[in-house]
N, CA, C and O atoms as a GROMACS GRO file, in nm:
protein
  400
    1MET      N    1   0.087   0.149  -1.424
    1MET     CA    2   0.082   0.077  -1.280
    1MET      C    3   0.137  -0.056  -1.251
    1MET      O    4   0.098  -0.164  -1.293
    2ASN      N    5   0.265  -0.022  -1.146
    2ASN     CA    6   0.307  -0.174  -1.132
    2ASN      C    7   0.324  -0.146  -0.998
    2ASN      O    8   0.316  -0.040  -0.935
    3LEU      N    9   0.361  -0.310  -0.951
    3LEU     CA   10   0.349  -0.412  -0.797
    3LEU      C   11   0.447  -0.520  -0.857
    3LEU      O   12   0.429  -0.596  -0.952
    4GLN      N   13   0.582  -0.499  -0.753
    4GLN     CA   14   0.717  -0.554  -0.755
    4GLN      C   15   0.729  -0.597  -0.592
    4GLN      O   16   0.774  -0.532  -0.498
    5ILE      N   17   0.672  -0.729  -0.597
    5ILE     CA   18   0.677  -0.829  -0.440
    5ILE      C   19   0.808  -0.854  -0.444
    5ILE      O   20   0.862  -0.901  -0.544
    6THR      N   21   0.881  -0.820  -0.318
    6THR     CA   22   0.986  -0.880  -0.284
    6THR      C   23   0.974  -0.928  -0.149
    6THR      O   24   0.934  -0.846  -0.066
    7GLN      N   25   1.003  -1.045  -0.110
    7GLN     CA   26   0.968  -1.113   0.069
    7GLN      C   27   1.155  -1.184   0.115
    7GLN      O   28   1.226  -1.259   0.047
    8ASN      N   29   1.182  -1.123   0.247
    8ASN     CA   30   1.220  -1.170   0.290
    8ASN      C   31   1.148  -1.236   0.462
    8ASN      O   32   1.031  -1.228   0.498
    9ASN      N   33   1.279  -1.306   0.550
    9ASN     CA   34   1.162  -1.295   0.690
    9ASN      C   35   1.148  -1.310   0.727
    9ASN      O   36   1.142  -1.424   0.772
   10ASP      N   37   1.117  -1.193   0.775
   10ASP     CA   38   1.005  -1.120   0.868
   10ASP      C   39   0.880  -0.999   0.808
   10ASP      O   40   0.786  -0.936   0.856
   11SER      N   41   0.967  -1.019   0.632
   11SER     CA   42   0.865  -0.867   0.611
   11SER      C   43   0.853  -0.891   0.439
   11SER      O   44   0.948  -0.926   0.369
   12VAL      N   45   0.739  -0.868   0.398
   12VAL     CA   46   0.667  -0.830   0.237
   12VAL      C   47   0.678  -0.671   0.228
   12VAL      O   48   0.646  -0.585   0.309
   13ILE      N   49   0.752  -0.660   0.059
   13ILE     CA   50   0.824  -0.552  -0.003
   13ILE      C   51   0.699  -0.507  -0.117
   13ILE      O   52   0.723  -0.509  -0.238
   14GLY      N   53   0.578  -0.470  -0.068
   14GLY     CA   54   0.603  -0.401  -0.243
   14GLY      C   55   0.583  -0.286  -0.342
   14GLY      O   56   0.490  -0.209  -0.364
   15THR      N   57   0.674  -0.298  -0.380
   15THR     CA   58   0.716  -0.148  -0.421
   15THR      C   59   0.605  -0.085  -0.563
   15THR      O   60   0.584  -0.144  -0.668
   16LEU      N   61   0.550   0.052  -0.520
   16LEU     CA   62   0.473   0.057  -0.664
   16LEU      C   63   0.501   0.123  -0.739
   16LEU      O   64   0.510   0.211  -0.653
   17SER      N   65   0.529   0.178  -0.835
   17SER     CA   66   0.508   0.268  -0.970
   17SER      C   67   0.484   0.330  -1.086
   17SER      O   68   0.548   0.286  -1.181
   18GLY      N   69   0.403   0.429  -1.107
   18GLY     CA   70   0.345   0.460  -1.176
   18GLY      C   71   0.172   0.502  -1.103
   18GLY      O   72   0.157   0.544  -0.988
   19ARG      N   73   0.090   0.485  -1.174
   19ARG     CA   74  -0.055   0.578  -1.169
   19ARG      C   75  -0.136   0.459  -1.071
   19ARG      O   76  -0.129   0.339  -1.099
   20LEU      N   77  -0.180   0.489  -1.001
   20LEU     CA   78  -0.316   0.390  -0.906
   20LEU      C   79  -0.430   0.426  -0.950
   20LEU      O   80  -0.490   0.480  -0.857
   21ASP      N   81  -0.499   0.426  -1.055
   21ASP     CA   82  -0.593   0.581  -1.062
   21ASP      C   83  -0.712   0.432  -1.044
   21ASP      O   84  -0.680   0.316  -1.021
   22THR      N   85  -0.853   0.490  -1.063
   22THR     CA   86  -0.945   0.411  -1.092
   22THR      C   87  -0.920   0.276  -1.140
   22THR      O   88  -0.921   0.164  -1.088
   23ALA      N   89  -0.893   0.329  -1.279
   23ALA     CA   90  -0.861   0.194  -1.450
   23ALA      C   91  -0.790   0.117  -1.372
   23ALA      O   92  -0.852   0.012  -1.357
   24ALA      N   93  -0.661   0.115  -1.296
   24ALA     CA   94  -0.536   0.045  -1.299
   24ALA      C   95  -0.571  -0.028  -1.093
   24ALA      O   96  -0.489  -0.082  -1.019
   25SER      N   97  -0.698  -0.001  -1.070
   25SER     CA   98  -0.674  -0.047  -0.914
   25SER      C   99  -0.752  -0.219  -0.898
   25SER      O  100  -0.742  -0.299  -0.806
   26ALA      N  101  -0.830  -0.231  -1.031
   26ALA     CA  102  -0.850  -0.349  -1.039
   26ALA      C  103  -0.716  -0.435  -1.074
   26ALA      O  104  -0.639  -0.487  -0.994
   27GLN      N  105  -0.713  -0.436  -1.176
   27GLN     CA  106  -0.536  -0.487  -1.169
   27GLN      C  107  -0.395  -0.489  -1.071
   27GLN      O  108  -0.297  -0.561  -1.092
   28PHE      N  109  -0.419  -0.345  -0.904
   28PHE     CA  110  -0.380  -0.389  -0.860
   28PHE      C  111  -0.416  -0.466  -0.700
   28PHE      O  112  -0.362  -0.501  -0.596
   29ALA      N  113  -0.566  -0.460  -0.783
   29ALA     CA  114  -0.622  -0.557  -0.646
   29ALA      C  115  -0.617  -0.766  -0.672
   29ALA      O  116  -0.634  -0.847  -0.581
   30ARG      N  117  -0.596  -0.792  -0.790
   30ARG     CA  118  -0.507  -0.839  -0.789
   30ARG      C  119  -0.361  -0.949  -0.821
   30ARG      O  120  -0.355  -1.072  -0.834
   31ASP      N  121  -0.234  -0.820  -0.827
   31ASP     CA  122  -0.121  -0.761  -0.792
   31ASP      C  123  -0.101  -0.781  -0.649
   31ASP      O  124   0.016  -0.804  -0.618
   32MET      N  125  -0.184  -0.779  -0.556
   32MET     CA  126  -0.128  -0.763  -0.389
   32MET      C  127  -0.203  -0.896  -0.355
   32MET      O  128  -0.267  -0.874  -0.252
   33GLN      N  129  -0.214  -0.978  -0.383
   33GLN     CA  130  -0.284  -1.115  -0.316
   33GLN      C  131  -0.158  -1.096  -0.245
   33GLN      O  132  -0.138  -1.056  -0.131
   34PRO      N  133  -0.054  -1.144  -0.365
   34PRO     CA  134   0.083  -1.219  -0.187
   34PRO      C  135   0.035  -1.069  -0.105
   34PRO      O  136  -0.083  -1.092  -0.076
   35LEU      N  137   0.059  -0.967  -0.068
   35LEU     CA  138   0.083  -0.980  -0.004
   35LEU      C  139  -0.078  -0.961   0.124
   35LEU      O  140  -0.086  -1.015   0.235
   36LEU      N  141  -0.135  -0.911   0.088
   36LEU     CA  142  -0.331  -0.964   0.160
   36LEU      C  143  -0.242  -1.172   0.196
   36LEU      O  144  -0.289  -1.242   0.286
   37ASP      N  145  -0.165  -1.206   0.139
   37ASP     CA  146  -0.138  -1.374   0.210
   37ASP      C  147  -0.030  -1.405   0.291
   37ASP      O  148  -0.008  -1.497   0.370
   38ASN      N  149   0.061  -1.263   0.237
   38ASN     CA  150   0.183  -1.231   0.425
   38ASN      C  151   0.097  -1.170   0.506
   38ASN      O  152   0.143  -1.210   0.613
   39ALA      N  153   0.012  -1.105   0.534
   39ALA     CA  154  -0.058  -1.036   0.636
   39ALA      C  155  -0.029  -1.038   0.724
   39ALA      O  156  -0.061  -0.946   0.800
   40ASP      N  157   0.029  -1.115   0.755
   40ASP     CA  158   0.040  -1.151   0.902
   40ASP      C  159   0.182  -1.133   0.923
   40ASP      O  160   0.230  -1.228   0.984
   41LYS      N  161   0.284  -1.020   0.884
   41LYS     CA  162   0.378  -0.962   0.915
   41LYS      C  163   0.397  -0.874   0.826
   41LYS      O  164   0.326  -0.855   0.727
   42HIS      N  165   0.518  -0.802   0.863
   42HIS     CA  166   0.556  -0.630   0.873
   42HIS      C  167   0.481  -0.645   0.654
   42HIS      O  168   0.494  -0.740   0.577
   43VAL      N  169   0.420  -0.526   0.635
   43VAL     CA  170   0.364  -0.508   0.456
   43VAL      C  171   0.452  -0.356   0.488
   43VAL      O  172   0.425  -0.259   0.560
   44VAL      N  173   0.584  -0.393   0.385
   44VAL     CA  174   0.632  -0.251   0.366
   44VAL      C  175   0.558  -0.201   0.138
   44VAL      O  176   0.580  -0.250   0.027
   45LEU      N  177   0.498  -0.118   0.178
   45LEU     CA  178   0.459  -0.059   0.062
   45LEU      C  179   0.546   0.093   0.045
   45LEU      O  180   0.556   0.197   0.110
   46ASP      N  181   0.591   0.052  -0.056
   46ASP     CA  182   0.732   0.085  -0.119
   46ASP      C  183   0.670   0.238  -0.259
   46ASP      O  184   0.645   0.224  -0.378
   47CYS      N  185   0.665   0.371  -0.170
   47CYS     CA  186   0.563   0.468  -0.271
   47CYS      C  187   0.655   0.534  -0.312
   47CYS      O  188   0.605   0.636  -0.359
   48THR      N  189   0.807   0.537  -0.328
   48THR     CA  190   0.874   0.618  -0.415
   48THR      C  191   0.917   0.649  -0.526
   48THR      O  192   1.019   0.716  -0.540
   49LYS      N  193   0.833   0.597  -0.640
   49LYS     CA  194   0.787   0.553  -0.737
   49LYS      C  195   0.685   0.574  -0.785
   49LYS      O  196   0.673   0.621  -0.898
   50LEU      N  197   0.589   0.544  -0.710
   50LEU     CA  198   0.422   0.630  -0.700
   50LEU      C  199   0.352   0.792  -0.714
   50LEU      O  200   0.324   0.872  -0.624
   51GLU      N  201   0.339   0.804  -0.850
   51GLU     CA  202   0.334   0.919  -0.955
   51GLU      C  203   0.209   1.028  -0.850
   51GLU      O  204   0.210   1.149  -0.827
   52PHE      N  205   0.093   0.895  -0.798
   52PHE     CA  206  -0.020   0.915  -0.861
   52PHE      C  207  -0.160   0.797  -0.761
   52PHE      O  208  -0.170   0.677  -0.784
   53ILE      N  209  -0.234   0.863  -0.673
   53ILE     CA  210  -0.350   0.771  -0.599
   53ILE      C  211  -0.484   0.736  -0.624
   53ILE      O  212  -0.502   0.669  -0.726
   54SER      N  213  -0.558   0.757  -0.573
   54SER     CA  214  -0.692   0.785  -0.655
   54SER      C  215  -0.758   0.723  -0.487
   54SER      O  216  -0.690   0.669  -0.399
   55SER      N  217  -0.896   0.750  -0.485
   55SER     CA  218  -0.992   0.712  -0.362
   55SER      C  219  -0.975   0.553  -0.383
   55SER      O  220  -0.903   0.486  -0.309
   56SER      N  221  -1.034   0.508  -0.473
   56SER     CA  222  -1.022   0.276  -0.535
   56SER      C  223  -0.808   0.265  -0.501
   56SER      O  224  -0.768   0.194  -0.409
   57GLY      N  225  -0.770   0.295  -0.536
   57GLY     CA  226  -0.618   0.240  -0.455
   57GLY      C  227  -0.636   0.307  -0.282
   57GLY      O  228  -0.623   0.241  -0.180
   58LEU      N  229  -0.664   0.436  -0.290
   58LEU     CA  230  -0.671   0.411  -0.107
   58LEU      C  231  -0.788   0.352  -0.036
   58LEU      O  232  -0.791   0.369   0.085
   59ARG      N  233  -0.851   0.309  -0.070
   59ARG     CA  234  -0.949   0.193  -0.028
   59ARG      C  235  -0.897   0.030  -0.082
   59ARG      O  236  -0.964  -0.070  -0.056
   60LEU      N  237  -0.801   0.027  -0.141
   60LEU     CA  238  -0.730  -0.100  -0.154
   60LEU      C  239  -0.639  -0.158  -0.024
   60LEU      O  240  -0.612  -0.266   0.029
   61PHE      N  241  -0.604   0.013  -0.007
   61PHE     CA  242  -0.506   0.004   0.068
   61PHE      C  243  -0.530  -0.027   0.235
   61PHE      O  244  -0.480  -0.088   0.330
   62LEU      N  245  -0.617   0.041   0.206
   62LEU     CA  246  -0.733  -0.004   0.424
   62LEU      C  247  -0.768  -0.136   0.406
   62LEU      O  248  -0.771  -0.215   0.501
   63SER      N  249  -0.804  -0.176   0.261
   63SER     CA  250  -0.843  -0.275   0.285
   63SER      C  251  -0.722  -0.391   0.324
   63SER      O  252  -0.753  -0.500   0.372
   64LEU      N  253  -0.556  -0.344   0.291
   64LEU     CA  254  -0.448  -0.471   0.346
   64LEU      C  255  -0.460  -0.410   0.486
   64LEU      O  256  -0.506  -0.504   0.551
   65ARG      N  257  -0.447  -0.317   0.560
   65ARG     CA  258  -0.403  -0.276   0.600
   65ARG      C  259  -0.584  -0.364   0.759
   65ARG      O  260  -0.557  -0.412   0.870
   66LYS      N  261  -0.649  -0.357   0.732
   66LYS     CA  262  -0.742  -0.418   0.754
   66LYS      C  263  -0.734  -0.611   0.803
   66LYS      O  264  -0.789  -0.672   0.894
   67GLU      N  265  -0.641  -0.657   0.692
   67GLU     CA  266  -0.649  -0.768   0.681
   67GLU      C  267  -0.471  -0.811   0.797
   67GLU      O  268  -0.418  -0.900   0.863
   68THR      N  269  -0.464  -0.752   0.777
   68THR     CA  270  -0.302  -0.695   0.825
   68THR      C  271  -0.322  -0.720   0.916
   68THR      O  272  -0.279  -0.831   0.949
   69ILE      N  273  -0.412  -0.624   1.038
   69ILE     CA  274  -0.479  -0.589   1.162
   69ILE      C  275  -0.482  -0.748   1.197
   69ILE      O  276  -0.396  -0.813   1.256
   70ALA      N  277  -0.676  -0.816   1.114
   70ALA     CA  278  -0.684  -0.898   1.163
   70ALA      C  279  -0.552  -1.056   1.174
   70ALA      O  280  -0.545  -1.121   1.279
   71LYS      N  281  -0.487  -1.083   1.085
   71LYS     CA  282  -0.374  -1.164   1.115
   71LYS      C  283  -0.237  -1.127   1.193
   71LYS      O  284  -0.158  -1.219   1.217
   72GLY      N  285  -0.212  -1.017   1.226
   72GLY     CA  286  -0.164  -1.021   1.337
   72GLY      C  287  -0.056  -0.926   1.291
   72GLY      O  288   0.009  -0.869   1.379
   73GLY      N  289  -0.019  -0.893   1.120
   73GLY     CA  290   0.022  -0.773   1.074
   73GLY      C  291   0.079  -0.663   1.129
   73GLY      O  292   0.078  -0.624   1.246
   74ASN      N  293   0.145  -0.603   1.000
   74ASN     CA  294   0.095  -0.474   1.012
   74ASN      C  295   0.143  -0.421   0.924
   74ASN      O  296   0.226  -0.491   0.865
   75VAL      N  297   0.119  -0.248   0.857
   75VAL     CA  298   0.184  -0.165   0.739
   75VAL      C  299   0.247  -0.064   0.748
   75VAL      O  300   0.182   0.031   0.792
   76THR      N  301   0.347  -0.045   0.724
   76THR     CA  302   0.474   0.041   0.698
   76THR      C  303   0.460   0.130   0.506
   76THR      O  304   0.502   0.071   0.406
   77ILE      N  305   0.369   0.322   0.499
   77ILE     CA  306   0.439   0.294   0.381
   77ILE      C  307   0.492   0.453   0.409
   77ILE      O  308   0.466   0.557   0.470
   78ARG      N  309   0.594   0.384   0.312
   78ARG     CA  310   0.792   0.387   0.288
   78ARG      C  311   0.774   0.536   0.152
   78ARG      O  312   0.676   0.529   0.078
   79ASN      N  313   0.856   0.635   0.136
   79ASN     CA  314   0.919   0.704   0.093
   79ASN      C  315   0.783   0.765  -0.006
   79ASN      O  316   0.799   0.759  -0.128
   80VAL      N  317   0.672   0.814   0.040
   80VAL     CA  318   0.566   0.885  -0.011
   80VAL      C  319   0.584   1.051  -0.055
   80VAL      O  320   0.673   1.112   0.005
   81SER      N  321   0.528   1.101  -0.124
   81SER     CA  322   0.606   1.230  -0.216
   81SER      C  323   0.493   1.337  -0.122
   81SER      O  324   0.400   1.287  -0.058
   82PRO      N  325   0.509   1.435  -0.123
   82PRO     CA  326   0.483   1.532  -0.061
   82PRO      C  327   0.311   1.545  -0.096
   82PRO      O  328   0.204   1.547  -0.036
   83GLU      N  329   0.367   1.552  -0.240
   83GLU     CA  330   0.193   1.572  -0.315
   83GLU      C  331   0.060   1.454  -0.248
   83GLU      O  332  -0.057   1.444  -0.212
   84LEU      N  333   0.198   1.381  -0.269
   84LEU     CA  334   0.087   1.233  -0.178
   84LEU      C  335   0.050   1.172  -0.049
   84LEU      O  336  -0.042   1.093  -0.028
   85LYS      N  337   0.142   1.224   0.041
   85LYS     CA  338   0.072   1.284   0.203
   85LYS      C  339   0.019   1.396   0.214
   85LYS      O  340  -0.014   1.441   0.324
   86GLN      N  341   0.001   1.464   0.095
   86GLN     CA  342  -0.134   1.575   0.121
   86GLN      C  343  -0.274   1.482   0.112
   86GLN      O  344  -0.366   1.470   0.194
   87VAL      N  345  -0.256   1.436   0.008
   87VAL     CA  346  -0.440   1.295  -0.013
   87VAL      C  347  -0.425   1.239   0.115
   87VAL      O  348  -0.503   1.283   0.199
   88PHE      N  349  -0.353   1.162   0.147
   88PHE     CA  350  -0.245   1.063   0.263
   88PHE      C  351  -0.379   1.184   0.364
   88PHE      O  352  -0.478   1.148   0.427
   89THR      N  353  -0.347   1.272   0.350
   89THR     CA  354  -0.373   1.372   0.534
   89THR      C  355  -0.486   1.469   0.513
   89THR      O  356  -0.507   1.530   0.618
   90ILE      N  357  -0.594   1.516   0.384
   90ILE     CA  358  -0.660   1.506   0.372
   90ILE      C  359  -0.802   1.434   0.308
   90ILE      O  360  -0.897   1.477   0.241
   91THR      N  361  -0.770   1.325   0.354
   91THR     CA  362  -0.891   1.174   0.299
   91THR      C  363  -0.866   1.110   0.455
   91THR      O  364  -0.939   1.017   0.489
   92GLY      N  365  -0.769   1.157   0.546
   92GLY     CA  366  -0.761   1.095   0.688
   92GLY      C  367  -0.716   0.952   0.696
   92GLY      O  368  -0.716   0.884   0.799
   93PHE      N  369  -0.688   0.926   0.608
   93PHE     CA  370  -0.578   0.820   0.598
   93PHE      C  371  -0.442   0.830   0.694
   93PHE      O  372  -0.411   0.753   0.785
   94PHE      N  373  -0.369   0.953   0.645
   94PHE     CA  374  -0.300   0.965   0.704
   94PHE      C  375  -0.234   0.868   0.888
   94PHE      O  376  -0.147   0.789   0.924
   95SER      N  377  -0.324   0.931   0.934
   95SER     CA  378  -0.347   0.852   1.115
   95SER      C  379  -0.406   0.720   1.098
   95SER      O  380  -0.475   0.671   1.188
   96LEU      N  381  -0.381   0.646   0.967
   96LEU     CA  382  -0.477   0.492   0.960
   96LEU      C  383  -0.283   0.432   0.949
   96LEU      O  384  -0.272   0.332   1.021
   97PHE      N  385  -0.217   0.450   0.916
   97PHE     CA  386  -0.053   0.454   0.897
   97PHE      C  387   0.074   0.461   0.912
   97PHE      O  388   0.117   0.551   0.839
   98ASN      N  389   0.164   0.406   0.976
   98ASN     CA  390   0.299   0.387   0.996
   98ASN      C  391   0.382   0.444   0.831
   98ASN      O  392   0.412   0.377   0.733
   99PHE      N  393   0.388   0.505   0.842
   99PHE     CA  394   0.457   0.670   0.732
   99PHE      C  395   0.601   0.643   0.783
   99PHE      O  396   0.621   0.635   0.904
  100GLU      N  397   0.722   0.624   0.674
  100GLU     CA  398   0.915   0.583   0.698
  100GLU      C  399   0.911   0.662   0.570
  100GLU      O  400   1.016   0.684   0.508
   0.00000   0.00000   0.00000
């Protein structure tokens, strides 16, 4: 699992690649700190290269969403594969996020 973060004036983009499984979740939780630090902005999670997400990964997405709501920001998830979209739909997470 790899997370690359880029910032511009009004948004922060986290580009994910690989598998966000249970084993990778602990490292992702540390790596996503800059996203949490900028939760007052528009946070974009680009999932073009994300191959898999486990319940642990979904929980981290949810914690980011909660932090952005608390700080007045928002989260958009973009470029989700049909397989990952199905995971978000089945778990009920699809209605919690903005998708592009």
